Each structure stands twice: as C-alpha cells, then as structure tokens.
C-alpha positions in Angstrom: -6.6 7.2 7.5 -3.4 8.6 5.8 -0.5 9.2 8.3 3.0 8.4 9.5 4.3 9.6 6.1 2.9 11.1 3.0 0.6 8.6 1.1 0.9 6.0 3.9 -2.5 4.5 4.4 -3.8 2.6 7.3 -6.4 0.1 6.6 -8.2 -1.8 9.0 -10.1 -3.6 10.6 -8.3 -7.0 9.9 -10.4 -10.1 10.8 -9.2 -11.8 14.1 -7.3 -14.8 12.5 -5.0 -11.8 10.7 -4.1 -10.1 13.9 -0.5 -10.5 15.0 1.6 -8.4 17.1 4.3 -6.0 15.4 7.8 -7.4 14.9 9.9 -7.6 17.8 12.7 -6.2 15.7 11.8 -3.6 13.2 13.4 -3.8 9.7 15.5 -0.8 8.8 14.5 -0.6 5.5 11.0 -1.8 4.1 10.6 -1.5 0.3 8.0 0.7 -1.2 4.9 -0.8 -2.2 5.2 -3.3 0.7 1.7 -4.4 2.1 2.2 -5.3 5.8 0.0 -6.2 8.9 0.2 -5.7 12.5 -2.4 -5.8 15.3 -5.8 -5.0 13.6 -4.3 -2.9 10.9 -3.0 -3.4 7.5 -0.6 -0.6 5.9 1.0 -0.1 2.5 4.6 1.6 2.6 4.6 4.4 0.1 8.3 4.9 0.3 11.4 3.1 1.5 11.5 3.5 5.3 12.0 1.7 8.6 9.0 -0.5 9.6 8.2 -3.1 12.4 5.1 -4.8 10.7 4.9 -8.2 9.0 5.2 -7.9 5.1 2.6 -10.0 3.4 3.0 -8.8 -0.2 3.8 -5.9 -2.5 2.0 -3.7 -4.9 3.3 -2.0 -8.1 0.9 1.2 -7.4 2.9 4.3 -6.5 1.1 5.7 -3.6 2.7 9.1 -3.5 4.2 11.2 -6.0 5.0 14.8 -5.5 4.9 15.3 -9.4 1.0 14.5 -9.5 -1.7 17.1 -9.2 -2.8 15.2 -6.2 0.4 13.7 -4.8 -1.4 11.1 -2.6 -3.3 8.4 -4.7 -5.6 7.6 -1.8 -7.8 9.7 0.3 -9.5 8.9 3.8 -12.5 6.7 3.1 -11.1 5.1 -0.1 -11.4 1.4 -0.3 -9.0 -1.0 -1.6 -9.2 -4.4 -3.0 -6.0 -6.5 -3.4 -5.7 -9.0 -6.1 -2.9 -11.5 -6.3 -0.2 -11.1 -8.9 3.1 -13.2 -9.7 6.7 -11.7 -9.1 7.0 -11.4 -12.9 3.6 -9.3 -13.1 4.8 -7.2 -10.3 8.1 -6.5 -11.8 6.4 -5.8 -15.0 4.0 -3.4 -13.8 6.7 -1.6 -11.6 8.8 -1.0 -14.7 5.7 0.3 -16.7 4.7 2.4 -14.0 8.3 3.9 -13.8 8.1 4.6 -17.3 4.6 6.2 -17.3 3.1 3.4 -19.2 0.9 2.2 -16.8 -1.3 3.4 -13.7 -3.8 1.9 -11.7 -7.5 2.4 -12.9 -9.8 3.4 -9.8 -13.0 1.7 -10.0 -16.2 3.5 -8.5 -18.1 0.9 -6.6 -21.2 2.9 -5.9 -22.8 4.1 -2.8 -23.2 7.8 -2.0 -25.9 10.1 -3.2 
C-alpha cells in the first residue's frame, strides 16, 4: 500500500521475530530513503519527515520525484527485495542518482497472465 505521504510504501507482513512496537519517542527528522520497521510492517521514507519507527537501513533509491512521468516509483502490489550494501556504496549511489547517472532497474519476476 502507498500512503501517509507521496511514494511512502507500507510493506508487510513482517515475520514474528522482526515485529517490535513503535518507538516511545518519535524522531523529529528521519532521512529520506530510511528503511524502518514497527509492529508487523516495514516502510521506506520517501522524503525527510518525522517518524516513530525503528530505522534498520537506508536505500539510495528515490521513491518519489514529482519531475518523473510517474512520480511514485512503486505501485500497490509491487514486490521489493532488499540487498545489503556498504555505507560507501550507499553514498556513491545516492550521489550518482542525484546527478541522474544511476537509477534502479526494475526486475520482472514473472507471474500473472
């Protein structure tokens, strides 16, 4: 589901070992691209915003860009696969994406008719 703000995906159901309550004290500023979990859900923050979820990682992928033909990168029903990268790789990909030199390549995984 996309909601709360443009391009903000709600990803779930998390397996029981990853389910934790929201933070008692929300952060006033969560960086864009932050991957966070709370209760049975995972989210990715598309822009800097307040948030009360536990940050577990970051992505260099820009989820929302009002200049794109389709501003939201994701649509309901899309599947996401996370892959670990180093802090240096994250910085390099964010820089390249900001210059328009890199964008994620969607992968069609089959199914459907």
